[in-house]
C-alpha positions as CSV (number, residue, x, y, z in Angstrom):
1,M,6.3,-27.6,-13.9
2,S,7.6,-24.1,-14.3
3,H,5.7,-20.9,-13.9
4,P,4.1,-19.0,-16.9
5,A,6.6,-16.1,-15.4
6,E,10.1,-17.9,-15.3
7,R,12.4,-17.0,-17.6
8,A,16.1,-18.1,-18.5
9,D,17.5,-16.0,-16.0
10,S,14.8,-16.4,-13.4
11,H,16.9,-18.8,-11.3
12,E,20.1,-15.9,-11.1
13,L,21.2,-14.9,-7.8
14,I,22.4,-11.5,-8.5
15,R,19.4,-9.5,-10.1
16,G,21.0,-6.4,-11.0
17,R,24.0,-4.2,-10.1
18,T,24.2,-0.3,-11.0
19,T,25.9,2.6,-9.2
20,L,24.3,5.9,-7.6
21,G,27.3,8.5,-7.1
22,D,30.1,7.2,-5.3
23,F,27.4,4.2,-4.4
24,E,27.2,0.4,-5.4
25,L,24.1,-1.3,-5.3
26,T,24.0,-5.0,-6.3
27,V,20.5,-6.2,-6.2
28,L,20.6,-9.9,-4.7
29,S,17.9,-12.5,-4.7
30,D,16.5,-15.0,-1.8
31,G,14.7,-16.6,-4.7
32,F,11.3,-16.1,-6.4
33,Y,8.3,-17.4,-4.1
34,F,4.4,-17.5,-5.2
35,L,1.5,-15.9,-4.1
36,D,-2.2,-15.1,-4.8
37,G,-2.4,-13.2,-7.7
38,G,-5.9,-12.2,-6.2
39,A,-4.5,-11.6,-3.1
40,M,-1.8,-9.1,-4.4
41,F,-4.1,-6.9,-6.1
42,G,-6.9,-7.2,-4.3
43,V,-10.3,-5.6,-5.8
44,V,-8.6,-5.2,-9.3
45,P,-10.1,-7.2,-12.2
46,K,-8.0,-10.2,-13.1
47,P,-8.0,-9.6,-16.9
48,L,-6.4,-6.2,-16.0
49,W,-3.4,-7.5,-13.7
50,E,-3.4,-10.4,-15.2
51,K,-1.9,-8.7,-18.1
52,R,1.4,-7.6,-16.1
53,A,1.3,-10.6,-13.9
54,P,0.6,-14.3,-15.8
55,T,-0.9,-17.2,-13.3
56,D,-0.4,-20.6,-12.9
57,D,-3.0,-23.2,-12.4
58,Q,-3.3,-22.3,-8.6
59,N,-3.9,-18.7,-9.6
60,R,-0.7,-17.9,-8.0
61,I,2.1,-15.1,-9.5
62,L,5.3,-15.1,-9.4
63,L,7.4,-13.2,-7.0
64,G,11.0,-11.9,-6.3
65,L,12.6,-11.0,-3.0
66,N,14.9,-9.0,-3.4
67,T,17.9,-7.8,-1.5
68,V,19.9,-4.3,-2.0
69,V,23.4,-4.1,-1.2
70,V,24.7,-1.1,-0.4
71,R,28.9,-0.4,-0.7
72,T,29.2,3.3,-0.1
73,G,32.9,2.8,0.3
74,K,33.0,2.9,4.4
75,Q,30.1,0.6,5.1
76,T,28.5,-2.0,3.5
77,V,25.0,-2.1,4.1
78,V,21.7,-4.7,3.3
79,I,18.6,-3.3,2.9
80,E,15.5,-6.4,3.6
81,T,16.9,-10.1,4.0
82,G,14.1,-12.3,2.1
83,I,12.5,-14.9,3.6
84,G,14.8,-17.3,5.4
85,N,15.3,-20.9,6.5
86,K,12.9,-20.9,9.3
87,L,9.7,-21.9,7.3
88,S,7.9,-24.9,8.2
89,D,7.9,-27.2,5.6
90,K,4.6,-26.9,4.8
91,L,4.9,-23.1,4.5
92,R,8.2,-23.7,2.4
93,E,5.9,-26.2,-0.1
94,I,3.6,-23.6,-0.8
95,Y,5.5,-20.7,-1.1
96,G,8.0,-22.4,-3.0
97,A,10.8,-20.4,-1.2
98,K,14.0,-21.3,-2.4
99,Q,16.4,-19.8,0.3
100,N,18.9,-18.9,-2.2
101,L,20.1,-15.4,0.0
102,L,23.5,-17.2,1.1
103,R,24.9,-18.5,-1.8
104,A,23.8,-14.9,-3.5
105,F,26.2,-13.4,-1.0
106,A,28.7,-15.9,-2.0
107,A,28.5,-15.3,-6.0
108,A,28.4,-11.7,-5.2
109,G,31.6,-12.1,-3.2
110,I,30.1,-10.4,-0.6
111,K,31.0,-12.3,3.3
112,P,27.8,-12.2,5.6
113,E,30.9,-10.8,8.5
114,E,31.4,-7.9,6.2
115,V,28.1,-6.6,6.7
116,D,28.1,-3.2,8.8
117,I,24.1,-2.6,9.2
118,V,21.0,-4.1,8.2
119,I,17.4,-2.5,7.5
120,N,14.5,-4.1,7.8
121,S,11.3,-1.8,6.2
122,H,9.0,-4.1,8.1
123,L,9.4,-7.1,10.1
124,H,6.8,-9.6,7.9
125,F,8.7,-12.5,7.2
126,D,9.4,-12.3,3.8
127,H,11.3,-9.2,4.5
128,C,13.6,-10.4,7.7
129,G,14.0,-14.1,7.4
130,W,17.5,-14.1,6.8
131,N,18.0,-11.4,10.1
132,T,18.6,-14.6,12.0
133,T,19.6,-18.0,10.6
134,R,18.5,-21.6,11.9
135,T,21.6,-23.7,12.6
136,S,21.6,-27.5,12.0
137,D,21.7,-28.0,15.5
138,G,18.4,-26.0,15.6
139,R,20.2,-22.7,17.6
140,V,18.8,-19.3,15.8
141,V,22.0,-16.9,15.6
142,P,22.5,-13.7,13.4
143,T,23.3,-14.3,9.9
144,F,25.1,-11.3,10.1
145,P,27.0,-11.4,13.3
146,N,28.9,-7.9,12.9
147,A,26.0,-6.0,11.9
148,R,23.8,-3.5,13.3
149,Y,19.8,-3.9,12.5
150,F,17.5,-1.5,12.1
151,A,13.7,-2.4,12.5
152,H,10.5,-0.4,13.7
153,R,9.5,-0.7,17.2
154,G,5.8,-0.7,16.4
155,E,6.5,-3.6,14.2
156,V,8.2,-5.5,17.1
157,E,5.2,-4.8,19.1
158,H,2.4,-5.4,16.3
159,G,4.0,-8.8,15.5
160,H,4.2,-9.4,19.1
161,L,-0.1,-8.9,19.0
162,Q,-0.4,-11.8,17.1
163,L,-3.8,-10.6,15.7
164,E,-5.9,-12.9,13.2
165,R,-5.2,-10.3,10.6
166,D,-1.5,-10.7,9.7
167,A,-0.3,-13.3,12.4
168,I,0.9,-15.7,9.7
169,S,3.5,-12.5,8.6
170,Y,5.6,-12.2,11.4
171,I,7.9,-14.9,13.0
172,S,9.1,-13.5,15.8
173,E,12.6,-15.7,15.8
174,N,13.6,-13.1,12.8
175,Y,14.0,-10.1,15.5
176,D,13.2,-10.8,19.0
177,P,16.5,-12.7,19.5
178,L,18.3,-9.2,18.2
179,V,16.1,-7.3,19.9
180,E,17.1,-9.2,22.9
181,S,20.7,-8.9,22.3
182,R,20.2,-5.4,21.6
183,Q,22.0,-6.2,18.0
184,M,19.0,-4.5,16.9
185,T,17.9,-0.8,17.3
186,L,14.1,-0.1,17.1
187,L,12.9,3.3,16.0
188,D,10.4,6.0,16.0
189,V,9.4,6.9,12.7
190,K,6.2,9.1,11.6
191,R,4.9,9.2,8.5
192,G,6.6,11.4,6.6
193,E,9.4,11.7,9.7
194,T,13.1,10.7,8.3
195,R,15.8,9.2,10.2
196,E,19.1,8.8,9.1
197,I,21.0,5.6,10.0
198,V,24.4,6.1,8.3
199,P,25.6,9.9,6.0
200,G,23.3,8.9,2.6
201,I,21.0,6.5,3.8
202,S,18.5,7.2,5.8
203,V,14.3,5.8,6.5
204,E,10.9,7.5,5.7
205,G,7.6,6.8,7.6
206,F,4.9,5.3,4.6
207,P,2.5,3.7,6.6
208,G,-0.5,1.9,4.6
209,H,0.6,-1.9,3.9
210,T,1.7,-2.0,7.7
211,S,1.4,1.3,10.1
212,Q,5.2,1.4,10.7
213,L,6.4,0.6,7.0
214,M,9.3,2.6,6.2
215,A,10.9,3.6,2.8
216,V,14.8,3.4,2.5
217,H,16.4,6.9,1.0
218,L,20.1,6.3,-0.6
219,E,21.8,9.7,-1.6
220,S,25.0,10.5,-3.5
221,G,26.9,12.9,-5.8
222,G,23.6,14.3,-6.4
223,K,21.6,11.3,-7.1
224,R,18.8,9.6,-5.4
225,A,17.2,6.2,-4.9
226,C,14.8,4.8,-2.8
227,Y,13.8,1.0,-1.7
228,I,10.0,1.6,-1.2
229,S,9.3,-1.5,-0.3
230,D,5.4,-3.0,-0.1
231,L,4.1,0.3,-0.5
232,I,4.9,-0.7,-4.5
233,P,5.7,-4.4,-4.0
234,T,6.6,-4.9,-7.9
235,S,6.1,-2.8,-11.4
236,A,2.5,-3.8,-12.0
237,H,1.3,-2.2,-9.1
238,L,2.3,1.5,-10.0
239,D,-1.2,2.6,-10.7
240,I,-2.4,5.1,-7.9
241,T,-5.4,2.1,-6.9
242,W,-3.6,-0.8,-7.4
243,V,-2.8,-1.9,-4.1
244,M,-3.1,-5.1,-2.2
245,G,-5.2,-7.5,-0.4
246,Y,-2.5,-8.1,2.4
247,D,-2.5,-4.2,2.8
248,L,-3.9,-3.2,6.1
249,D,-5.6,0.1,4.9
250,P,-5.5,0.5,1.0
251,L,-6.9,3.9,1.4
252,T,-3.7,4.9,3.5
253,C,-1.9,3.2,0.7
254,I,-3.1,5.2,-2.0
255,E,-2.3,8.3,-0.3
256,E,1.2,7.2,0.4
257,R,1.6,6.3,-3.0
258,K,0.5,10.1,-4.5
259,R,2.8,11.4,-1.4
260,F,5.6,9.5,-2.6
261,Y,5.2,10.0,-6.9
262,A,5.2,13.9,-5.8
263,R,9.0,13.5,-5.2
264,A,9.8,10.6,-7.0
265,I,8.7,11.3,-10.5
266,P,10.1,15.1,-11.0
267,E,13.4,14.7,-8.7
268,E,14.0,11.4,-10.9
269,W,14.7,9.1,-8.1
270,L,15.7,5.8,-8.8
271,V,12.8,2.9,-7.3
272,L,14.5,-0.3,-5.9
273,F,11.4,-3.0,-6.1
274,T,11.4,-5.3,-3.3
275,H,9.3,-8.3,-5.1
276,D,9.4,-7.6,-8.8
277,H,12.0,-10.5,-9.6
278,H,12.1,-9.3,-13.6
279,T,12.6,-5.3,-13.1
280,P,14.7,-5.0,-9.8
281,F,14.7,-1.2,-10.1
282,G,14.0,1.8,-12.8
283,Y,12.2,5.3,-12.7
284,V,8.9,5.7,-12.8
285,A,7.4,8.3,-15.3
286,L,3.8,9.3,-16.5
287,N,2.7,8.7,-19.7
288,D,0.7,10.3,-22.2
289,K,-2.4,9.4,-20.1
290,G,-0.8,10.3,-17.0
291,K,-0.9,7.4,-15.5
292,P,2.7,6.0,-13.9
293,V,5.0,3.8,-16.0
294,I,8.5,1.9,-15.2
295,Q,11.5,3.0,-17.7
296,P,14.7,1.5,-17.7
297,P,17.8,2.7,-15.8
298,R,20.1,5.2,-17.6
């Protein structure tokens, strides 16, 4: 049985394309998956959030797994890598994971070998799953063999702690082999600090969802975009206080959203959403009540 939020285009592998100055942006899908709506909206009453995110008979909402491929003219940069193919059978069934990302790359005419850079905003399994691939004989190998990977050092360290609160979110096979082979560079980026990865692409610390979450900034031709990751996972989460039950520090999330909007709205940044299956990107503006709303690309 299909989910109430499924549409005719829900199974398309390429979720959107746009340009940003000289950059070409393509949003690829690892498929959609399902999470409990209450967990995704925290203390927000269901009658409010269900208007934006309908549920199935198990109270699950449909979420996207959006990977952004940036062609700068000199390099191919990948932001986030979906769920991957290393979940247990039980978890794959629970989440309804589709494992589509490699097919999406093929549909876009991009070979994994062509990727130069991979950036992980954080290391929850639904953001870095295709960093590596489990082969048919059980080996775990880099999905993008020629790429340099970038993640926050604190994310690796936190994942190794395996704390009761979020141990299930970290699968070490998604990053440990890359750290051990030195294919992954570990960054130390504090709140509000930026670090350039390549010209026109940088990361900035936006804690709250995790203590070390990084947004990815894109800038070309006087235009700017931001992959804000799980600070604002979908366009249904634009309200300042509509934070997730999954967030480690909800109060920090609220303050960081304020800090983000203070620049993104007046400077008209294109906002790229990590888990919005139907609205992968758009512009945020304030309505006549002063509430943030999404506007389509222009």
